[in-house]
ZADO-1210 file (C-alpha; in nm, 4 decimals, padded with zeros to 6 digits):
<atoms>
<atom x="01.4375" y="-00.8579" z="01.1364" code="MET" pos="1"/>
<atom x="01.7419" y="-00.7578" z="00.9246" code="LEU" pos="2"/>
<atom x="02.0224" y="-00.6245" z="01.1377" code="LYS" pos="3"/>
<atom x="02.1844" y="-00.2990" z="00.9873" code="PHE" pos="4"/>
<atom x="02.5277" y="-00.1832" z="01.0503" code="SER" pos="5"/>
<atom x="02.6134" y="00.1686" z="01.1875" code="LYS" pos="6"/>
<atom x="02.6462" y="00.2766" z="00.8344" code="LEU" pos="7"/>
<atom x="02.3089" y="00.1694" z="00.7570" code="ALA" pos="8"/>
<atom x="02.1707" y="00.3417" z="01.0491" code="THR" pos="9"/>
<atom x="02.3387" y="00.6683" z="00.9582" code="ILE" pos="10"/>
<atom x="02.2322" y="00.6341" z="00.6023" code="THR" pos="11"/>
<atom x="01.8819" y="00.5958" z="00.7234" code="LEU" pos="12"/>
<atom x="01.8798" y="00.8925" z="00.9326" code="PHE" pos="13"/>
<atom x="02.0256" y="01.0949" z="00.6464" code="SER" pos="14"/>
<atom x="01.7389" y="00.9863" z="00.4292" code="ALA" pos="15"/>
<atom x="01.4981" y="01.0862" z="00.6919" code="LEU" pos="16"/>
<atom x="01.6429" y="01.4651" z="00.6891" code="ALA" pos="17"/>
<atom x="01.5766" y="01.4808" z="00.3133" code="ALA" pos="18"/>
<atom x="01.2058" y="01.3609" z="00.2637" code="ASN" pos="19"/>
<atom x="01.1101" y="01.6585" z="00.0608" code="GLN" pos="20"/>
<atom x="01.3474" y="01.5492" z="-00.2022" code="VAL" pos="21"/>
<atom x="01.1779" y="01.2151" z="-00.2420" code="TYR" pos="22"/>
<atom x="00.8167" y="01.3396" z="-00.2564" code="ALA" pos="23"/>
<atom x="00.7734" y="01.2818" z="-00.6150" code="GLN" pos="24"/>
<atom x="00.8941" y="00.9332" z="-00.6291" code="GLU" pos="25"/>
<atom x="00.6711" y="00.6448" z="-00.5886" code="LYS" pos="26"/>
<atom x="00.7146" y="00.5202" z="-00.2102" code="PRO" pos="27"/>
<atom x="00.8605" y="00.2018" z="-00.1232" code="ALA" pos="28"/>
<atom x="00.5601" y="00.1537" z="00.0934" code="ALA" pos="29"/>
<atom x="00.2882" y="00.3766" z="00.2691" code="VAL" pos="30"/>
<atom x="00.2078" y="00.2839" z="00.6475" code="VAL" pos="31"/>
<atom x="-00.1011" y="00.4375" z="00.7849" code="ASN" pos="32"/>
<atom x="-00.0732" y="00.7262" z="00.5449" code="GLY" pos="33"/>
<atom x="00.2943" y="00.7808" z="00.5795" code="VAL" pos="34"/>
<atom x="00.4815" y="00.7203" z="00.2801" code="ALA" pos="35"/>
<atom x="00.8452" y="00.5737" z="00.3090" code="ILE" pos="36"/>
<atom x="01.0453" y="00.7129" z="00.0215" code="PRO" pos="37"/>
<atom x="01.2077" y="00.4602" z="-00.2400" code="GLN" pos="38"/>
<atom x="01.5366" y="00.6539" z="-00.2024" code="ALA" pos="39"/>
<atom x="01.5512" y="00.5750" z="00.1386" code="ARG" pos="40"/>
<atom x="01.5181" y="00.1971" z="00.0558" code="ALA" pos="41"/>
<atom x="01.7768" y="00.2536" z="-00.2152" code="ASN" pos="42"/>
<atom x="02.0318" y="00.4182" z="00.0230" code="MET" pos="43"/>
<atom x="02.0120" y="00.1048" z="00.2544" code="LEU" pos="44"/>
<atom x="02.0476" y="-00.1273" z="-00.0487" code="VAL" pos="45"/>
<atom x="02.3544" y="00.0429" z="-00.1302" code="LYS" pos="46"/>
<atom x="02.4836" y="00.0348" z="00.2226" code="ALA" pos="47"/>
<atom x="02.4303" y="-00.3339" z="00.2091" code="ALA" pos="48"/>
<atom x="02.6181" y="-00.3809" z="-00.1224" code="ALA" pos="49"/>
<atom x="02.9055" y="-00.1825" z="00.0237" code="SER" pos="50"/>
<atom x="02.9260" y="-00.4724" z="00.3021" code="GLN" pos="51"/>
<atom x="02.9410" y="-00.7386" z="00.0258" code="GLY" pos="52"/>
<atom x="02.5732" y="-00.8354" z="-00.0134" code="LYS" pos="53"/>
<atom x="02.4292" y="-00.8823" z="-00.3396" code="MET" pos="54"/>
<atom x="02.1685" y="-00.6405" z="-00.4724" code="ASP" pos="55"/>
<atom x="01.8602" y="-00.8856" z="-00.5353" code="SER" pos="56"/>
<atom x="01.4839" y="-00.8922" z="-00.5130" code="PRO" pos="57"/>
<atom x="01.5003" y="-01.0861" z="-00.1913" code="GLU" pos="58"/>
<atom x="01.7491" y="-00.8095" z="-00.0271" code="LEU" pos="59"/>
<atom x="01.5119" y="-00.5364" z="-00.1381" code="ARG" pos="60"/>
<atom x="01.2208" y="-00.7048" z="-00.0132" code="LEU" pos="61"/>
<atom x="01.3815" y="-00.7841" z="00.3249" code="THR" pos="62"/>
<atom x="01.4850" y="-00.3973" z="00.3564" code="ILE" pos="63"/>
<atom x="01.1437" y="-00.3008" z="00.2557" code="GLN" pos="64"/>
<atom x="00.9901" y="-00.5322" z="00.5248" code="ASP" pos="65"/>
<atom x="01.2516" y="-00.3769" z="00.7817" code="GLU" pos="66"/>
<atom x="01.1565" y="-00.0052" z="00.6961" code="LEU" pos="67"/>
<atom x="00.7885" y="-00.1135" z="00.7328" code="ILE" pos="68"/>
<atom x="00.8435" y="-00.2458" z="01.0851" code="ASN" pos="69"/>
<atom x="01.0548" y="00.0615" z="01.1664" code="ARG" pos="70"/>
<atom x="00.7878" y="00.3009" z="01.0400" code="GLU" pos="71"/>
<atom x="00.5182" y="00.0924" z="01.2431" code="ILE" pos="72"/>
<atom x="00.7257" y="00.1143" z="01.5662" code="MET" pos="73"/>
<atom x="00.8330" y="00.4857" z="01.5062" code="ALA" pos="74"/>
<atom x="00.4537" y="00.5756" z="01.4643" code="GLN" pos="75"/>
<atom x="00.3788" y="00.3989" z="01.7870" code="GLU" pos="76"/>
<atom x="00.6706" y="00.5628" z="01.9913" code="ALA" pos="77"/>
<atom x="00.5203" y="00.8918" z="01.8750" code="VAL" pos="78"/>
<atom x="00.1868" y="00.8004" z="02.0066" code="LYS" pos="79"/>
<atom x="00.3433" y="00.7237" z="02.3453" code="HIS" pos="80"/>
<atom x="00.5271" y="01.0721" z="02.3323" code="GLY" pos="81"/>
<atom x="00.8843" y="00.9238" z="02.3218" code="PHE" pos="82"/>
<atom x="00.9604" y="01.1981" z="02.0473" code="ASP" pos="83"/>
<atom x="00.9126" y="01.4492" z="02.3060" code="LYS" pos="84"/>
<atom x="01.1387" y="01.2911" z="02.5757" code="GLN" pos="85"/>
<atom x="01.4582" y="01.4736" z="02.6379" code="VAL" pos="86"/>
<atom x="01.6985" y="01.1470" z="02.5920" code="ASP" pos="87"/>
<atom x="01.5305" y="01.0902" z="02.2601" code="THR" pos="88"/>
<atom x="01.5547" y="01.4342" z="02.1347" code="ILE" pos="89"/>
<atom x="01.9386" y="01.4340" z="02.2438" code="ASN" pos="90"/>
<atom x="01.9854" y="01.1094" z="02.0471" code="GLN" pos="91"/>
<atom x="01.8235" y="01.2519" z="01.7459" code="PHE" pos="92"/>
<atom x="02.0698" y="01.5559" z="01.7684" code="GLU" pos="93"/>
<atom x="02.3708" y="01.3161" z="01.8157" code="LEU" pos="94"/>
<atom x="02.2699" y="01.1209" z="01.5071" code="ALA" pos="95"/>
<atom x="02.2307" y="01.4059" z="01.3090" code="LYS" pos="96"/>
<atom x="02.5768" y="01.5539" z="01.4392" code="GLN" pos="97"/>
<atom x="02.7191" y="01.2193" z="01.3292" code="THR" pos="98"/>
<atom x="02.5687" y="01.2310" z="00.9841" code="VAL" pos="99"/>
<atom x="02.7138" y="01.5980" z="00.9405" code="LEU" pos="100"/>
<atom x="03.0518" y="01.5112" z="01.0856" code="VAL" pos="101"/>
<atom x="03.0875" y="01.1989" z="00.8601" code="ASN" pos="102"/>
<atom x="02.9792" y="01.4158" z="00.5502" code="ALA" pos="103"/>
<atom x="03.2473" y="01.6847" z="00.6534" code="PHE" pos="104"/>
<atom x="03.5241" y="01.4261" z="00.6888" code="LEU" pos="105"/>
<atom x="03.4329" y="01.2501" z="00.3533" code="GLN" pos="106"/>
<atom x="03.4374" y="01.5772" z="00.1790" code="ASP" pos="107"/>
<atom x="03.7649" y="01.6944" z="00.3608" code="TYR" pos="108"/>
<atom x="03.9472" y="01.3717" z="00.2521" code="LEU" pos="109"/>
<atom x="03.8134" y="01.4051" z="-00.1040" code="LYS" pos="110"/>
<atom x="03.9454" y="01.7662" z="-00.1288" code="ASN" pos="111"/>
<atom x="04.2775" y="01.6753" z="00.0710" code="HIS" pos="112"/>
<atom x="04.3824" y="01.3359" z="-00.0914" code="PRO" pos="113"/>
<atom x="04.6931" y="01.1836" z="00.0394" code="ILE" pos="114"/>
<atom x="04.9274" y="01.1466" z="-00.2351" code="SER" pos="115"/>
<atom x="05.1331" y="00.8349" z="-00.3416" code="GLU" pos="116"/>
<atom x="05.4568" y="01.0315" z="-00.2743" code="ASP" pos="117"/>
<atom x="05.3521" y="01.1135" z="00.0814" code="ALA" pos="118"/>
<atom x="05.2604" y="00.7340" z="00.1599" code="ILE" pos="119"/>
<atom x="05.6053" y="00.6261" z="00.0125" code="LYS" pos="120"/>
<atom x="05.7797" y="00.8879" z="00.2060" code="GLN" pos="121"/>
<atom x="05.6054" y="00.7761" z="00.5488" code="GLU" pos="122"/>
<atom x="05.6907" y="00.3983" z="00.4670" code="TYR" pos="123"/>
<atom x="06.0540" y="00.5025" z="00.4220" code="GLU" pos="124"/>
<atom x="06.0295" y="00.6937" z="00.7471" code="ASN" pos="125"/>
<atom x="05.8750" y="00.3922" z="00.9338" code="ILE" pos="126"/>
<atom x="06.1226" y="00.1645" z="00.7811" code="LYS" pos="127"/>
<atom x="06.4138" y="00.3730" z="00.8971" code="GLN" pos="128"/>
<atom x="06.2940" y="00.4124" z="01.2535" code="THR" pos="129"/>
<atom x="06.1729" y="00.0511" z="01.2745" code="THR" pos="130"/>
<atom x="06.5403" y="-00.0919" z="01.2775" code="GLY" pos="131"/>
<atom x="06.6550" y="-00.4249" z="01.1509" code="GLY" pos="132"/>
<atom x="06.6139" y="-00.6488" z="01.4764" code="LYS" pos="133"/>
<atom x="06.3294" y="-00.8019" z="01.6517" code="GLU" pos="134"/>
<atom x="06.3649" y="-00.9523" z="02.0021" code="TYR" pos="135"/>
<atom x="06.2085" y="-01.2322" z="02.1857" code="ASN" pos="136"/>
<atom x="06.1714" y="-01.0920" z="02.5538" code="ALA" pos="137"/>
<atom x="06.0456" y="-01.1770" z="02.9026" code="ARG" pos="138"/>
<atom x="05.9982" y="-00.9379" z="03.1773" code="HIS" pos="139"/>
<atom x="05.8631" y="-00.9230" z="03.5396" code="ILE" pos="140"/>
<atom x="05.6647" y="-00.6082" z="03.6380" code="LEU" pos="141"/>
<atom x="05.6399" y="-00.5084" z="04.0000" code="VAL" pos="142"/>
<atom x="05.5101" y="-00.1868" z="04.1658" code="LYS" pos="143"/>
<atom x="05.8429" y="-00.0661" z="04.3337" code="ASP" pos="144"/>
<atom x="06.2084" y="-00.0766" z="04.3072" code="GLU" pos="145"/>
<atom x="06.2890" y="-00.2471" z="04.6204" code="ASN" pos="146"/>
<atom x="06.0759" y="-00.5422" z="04.5168" code="GLU" pos="147"/>
<atom x="06.2495" y="-00.5357" z="04.1678" code="ALA" pos="148"/>
<atom x="06.5801" y="-00.5584" z="04.3535" code="LYS" pos="149"/>
<atom x="06.4605" y="-00.8384" z="04.5840" code="SER" pos="150"/>
<atom x="06.3605" y="-01.0441" z="04.2713" code="ILE" pos="151"/>
<atom x="06.7032" y="-00.9618" z="04.0824" code="ALA" pos="152"/>
<atom x="06.8823" y="-01.0970" z="04.4095" code="ALA" pos="153"/>
<atom x="06.6683" y="-01.4240" z="04.3599" code="GLN" pos="154"/>
<atom x="06.7816" y="-01.4673" z="04.0085" code="LEU" pos="155"/>
<atom x="07.1377" y="-01.4130" z="04.0883" code="LYS" pos="156"/>
<atom x="07.1101" y="-01.7056" z="04.3431" code="LYS" pos="157"/>
<atom x="06.9775" y="-01.9358" z="04.0708" code="GLY" pos="158"/>
<atom x="06.6004" y="-01.8952" z="04.0601" code="SER" pos="159"/>
<atom x="06.4335" y="-01.9520" z="03.7321" code="LYS" pos="160"/>
<atom x="06.2970" y="-01.6159" z="03.5704" code="PHE" pos="161"/>
<atom x="05.9698" y="-01.7907" z="03.4384" code="GLU" pos="162"/>
<atom x="05.8852" y="-01.9091" z="03.7948" code="GLU" pos="163"/>
<atom x="05.9592" y="-01.5638" z="03.9364" code="LEU" pos="164"/>
<atom x="05.7475" y="-01.4046" z="03.6592" code="ALA" pos="165"/>
<atom x="05.4425" y="-01.6341" z="03.7488" code="LYS" pos="166"/>
<atom x="05.4800" y="-01.5528" z="04.1099" code="LYS" pos="167"/>
<atom x="05.5437" y="-01.1792" z="04.1259" code="HIS" pos="168"/>
<atom x="05.4541" y="-00.9926" z="03.7825" code="SER" pos="169"/>
<atom x="05.1738" y="-00.7550" z="03.7935" code="LEU" pos="170"/>
<atom x="05.1440" y="-00.8144" z="03.3880" code="ASP" pos="171"/>
<atom x="04.8258" y="-01.0214" z="03.3393" code="GLN" pos="172"/>
<atom x="04.9046" y="-01.0685" z="02.9815" code="GLY" pos="173"/>
<atom x="05.2490" y="-01.2367" z="03.0202" code="SER" pos="174"/>
<atom x="05.2546" y="-01.3565" z="03.3899" code="ARG" pos="175"/>
<atom x="05.1040" y="-01.6951" z="03.3265" code="ASP" pos="176"/>
<atom x="05.3692" y="-01.7348" z="03.0320" code="LYS" pos="177"/>
<atom x="05.6439" y="-01.7039" z="03.2499" code="GLY" pos="178"/>
<atom x="05.6798" y="-01.3350" z="03.1552" code="GLY" pos="179"/>
<atom x="05.6998" y="-01.4144" z="02.7836" code="SER" pos="180"/>
<atom x="05.6363" y="-01.1092" z="02.5481" code="LEU" pos="181"/>
<atom x="05.7104" y="-01.3043" z="02.2242" code="GLY" pos="182"/>
<atom x="05.8716" y="-01.1545" z="01.9530" code="TRP" pos="183"/>
<atom x="05.8606" y="-00.7696" z="01.9073" code="ALA" pos="184"/>
<atom x="06.0191" y="-00.4677" z="01.7738" code="LEU" pos="185"/>
<atom x="06.1846" y="-00.2302" z="02.0347" code="PRO" pos="186"/>
<atom x="05.9639" y="00.0451" z="01.9207" code="GLY" pos="187"/>
<atom x="05.6558" y="-00.1666" z="02.0504" code="ASN" pos="188"/>
<atom x="05.7944" y="-00.0919" z="02.4023" code="PHE" pos="189"/>
<atom x="05.8425" y="00.2235" z="02.6155" code="MET" pos="190"/>
<atom x="06.1700" y="00.3866" z="02.5590" code="GLN" pos="191"/>
<atom x="06.3313" y="00.2895" z="02.8827" code="THR" pos="192"/>
<atom x="06.2231" y="-00.0650" z="02.8397" code="PHE" pos="193"/>
<atom x="06.3379" y="-00.0713" z="02.4764" code="ALA" pos="194"/>
<atom x="06.6903" y="00.0871" z="02.5666" code="ASP" pos="195"/>
<atom x="06.7436" y="-00.1853" z="02.8242" code="ALA" pos="196"/>
<atom x="06.6196" y="-00.4673" z="02.6046" code="LEU" pos="197"/>
<atom x="06.8592" y="-00.4026" z="02.3234" code="VAL" pos="198"/>
<atom x="07.1551" y="-00.3579" z="02.5251" code="ASN" pos="199"/>
<atom x="07.1367" y="-00.6895" z="02.6764" code="LEU" pos="200"/>
<atom x="07.3017" y="-01.0044" z="02.5522" code="LYS" pos="201"/>
<atom x="07.1179" y="-01.3233" z="02.4647" code="LYS" pos="202"/>
<atom x="07.0156" y="-01.4680" z="02.7898" code="GLY" pos="203"/>
<atom x="07.0893" y="-01.1610" z="02.9796" code="GLY" pos="204"/>
<atom x="06.8691" y="-01.0006" z="03.2562" code="VAL" pos="205"/>
<atom x="06.8618" y="-00.6179" z="03.2893" code="SER" pos="206"/>
<atom x="06.8849" y="-00.4440" z="03.6294" code="ALA" pos="207"/>
<atom x="06.5586" y="-00.2985" z="03.7514" code="PRO" pos="208"/>
<atom x="06.4158" y="-00.0568" z="03.4883" code="VAL" pos="209"/>
<atom x="06.1682" y="00.2031" z="03.5652" code="LYS" pos="210"/>
<atom x="05.8689" y="00.2715" z="03.3226" code="SER" pos="211"/>
<atom x="05.5303" y="00.4335" z="03.3766" code="ASP" pos="212"/>
<atom x="05.3659" y="00.1039" z="03.4534" code="ALA" pos="213"/>
<atom x="05.6251" y="00.0200" z="03.7334" code="GLY" pos="214"/>
<atom x="05.9732" y="-00.1355" z="03.7551" code="TRP" pos="215"/>
<atom x="06.0689" y="-00.4355" z="03.5254" code="HIS" pos="216"/>
<atom x="06.3163" y="-00.6847" z="03.5158" code="LEU" pos="217"/>
<atom x="06.3927" y="-00.7847" z="03.1402" code="ILE" pos="218"/>
<atom x="06.5513" y="-01.1095" z="02.9947" code="LYS" pos="219"/>
<atom x="06.6594" y="-01.1135" z="02.6187" code="GLN" pos="220"/>
<atom x="06.5748" y="-01.4843" z="02.5176" code="GLU" pos="221"/>
<atom x="06.6753" y="-01.4363" z="02.1429" code="ASP" pos="222"/>
<atom x="06.7296" y="-01.1578" z="01.8752" code="VAL" pos="223"/>
<atom x="06.6864" y="-01.2106" z="01.4943" code="ARG" pos="224"/>
<atom x="06.6688" y="-00.9888" z="01.1802" code="ASP" pos="225"/>
<atom x="06.3428" y="-00.8083" z="01.1183" code="PHE" pos="226"/>
<atom x="06.1978" y="-00.8353" z="00.7388" code="LYS" pos="227"/>
<atom x="06.0063" y="-00.5141" z="00.6924" code="PHE" pos="228"/>
<atom x="05.6688" y="-00.5602" z="00.4945" code="PRO" pos="229"/>
<atom x="05.6703" y="-00.4701" z="00.1352" code="ALA" pos="230"/>
<atom x="05.5102" y="-00.1458" z="00.0483" code="TYR" pos="231"/>
<atom x="05.2169" y="-00.2982" z="-00.1231" code="ARG" pos="232"/>
<atom x="05.1371" y="-00.4864" z="00.1854" code="ASP" pos="233"/>
<atom x="05.1240" y="-00.1765" z="00.4214" code="VAL" pos="234"/>
<atom x="05.0073" y="00.0809" z="00.1840" code="LYS" pos="235"/>
<atom x="04.6488" y="00.0864" z="00.2828" code="ALA" pos="236"/>
<atom x="04.7381" y="00.1101" z="00.6342" code="ASN" pos="237"/>
<atom x="04.9644" y="00.3845" z="00.5970" code="ILE" pos="238"/>
<atom x="04.7254" y="00.5936" z="00.4008" code="MET" pos="239"/>
<atom x="04.4685" y="00.5490" z="00.6716" code="GLN" pos="240"/>
<atom x="04.7136" y="00.6508" z="00.9310" code="ARG" pos="241"/>
<atom x="04.7818" y="00.9694" z="00.7103" code="LEU" pos="242"/>
<atom x="04.4364" y="01.0457" z="00.6764" code="GLN" pos="243"/>
<atom x="04.3749" y="01.0318" z="01.0499" code="GLN" pos="244"/>
<atom x="04.6657" y="01.2530" z="01.1129" code="GLN" pos="245"/>
<atom x="04.5255" y="01.5010" z="00.8354" code="ALA" pos="246"/>
<atom x="04.1753" y="01.4948" z="01.0132" code="ILE" pos="247"/>
<atom x="04.3436" y="01.5380" z="01.3553" code="GLN" pos="248"/>
<atom x="04.5239" y="01.8438" z="01.2198" code="LYS" pos="249"/>
<atom x="04.1999" y="01.9794" z="01.0521" code="ALA" pos="250"/>
<atom x="04.0135" y="01.9574" z="01.3806" code="VAL" pos="251"/>
<atom x="04.3003" y="02.1347" z="01.5774" code="VAL" pos="252"/>
<atom x="04.2832" y="02.4184" z="01.3191" code="ASP" pos="253"/>
<atom x="03.9015" y="02.4428" z="01.3528" code="LEU" pos="254"/>
<atom x="03.9354" y="02.4478" z="01.7323" code="ARG" pos="255"/>
<atom x="04.1894" y="02.7335" z="01.6975" code="ALA" pos="256"/>
<atom x="03.9354" y="02.9411" z="01.4916" code="LYS" pos="257"/>
<atom x="03.6275" y="02.8631" z="01.7139" code="ALA" pos="258"/>
<atom x="03.4978" y="03.0609" z="01.9959" code="LYS" pos="259"/>
<atom x="03.4705" y="02.8189" z="02.2803" code="ILE" pos="260"/>
<atom x="03.3211" y="02.9335" z="02.6255" code="GLU" pos="261"/>
</atoms>
């Protein structure tokens, strides 16, 4: 059975809500007297094409077979009363809501396009706030300050940072690597962590630093110049980010106007 994406499923549901439009078309198939609109199959072909599949007789036949199988199973489900079950009704409503929300968002972005100037401005803003350096760091994360001070004392006595990280650090992602965080920009870290890191000299270890995660001992392994990506390489990501921000603002504005009890 052909596996459809979420997009295809939503497209199918949208087609179900518009059967009256297709009444005059020759159906893709008729199952137990129930016509499957050709437009429904066409929408799924279009959805498949958007995922890189080639429109072909084989694809259309596969989609037709899938729609027939779905119709057979749907009819059987109705016979068993599944369409009357509360969970099923709620899923229908959620699916309908998803289609409506997607339609609204597509229309909103179409009528509120992100300009080239806005994308370029955001690129420059990000570039300025990123800074020109990236750091190779290690850290040891512990629960409280006293434990952090105890480990700091062991470091002063000559214990190896990597070994203490493997033994004590609560950070599952870096502990087995001796606390290594690899190369990263300061902006990737919490502010207190970043401030401590950039003020260290190469090979230096910080005093205990508090963050929302706990207490850190930070070691700066190395620092190098950071080459910011070219505009063309990040333009699409920046546009998506600005679109998300625009949608979030639209939702906030709509909530402000809504009567919520």
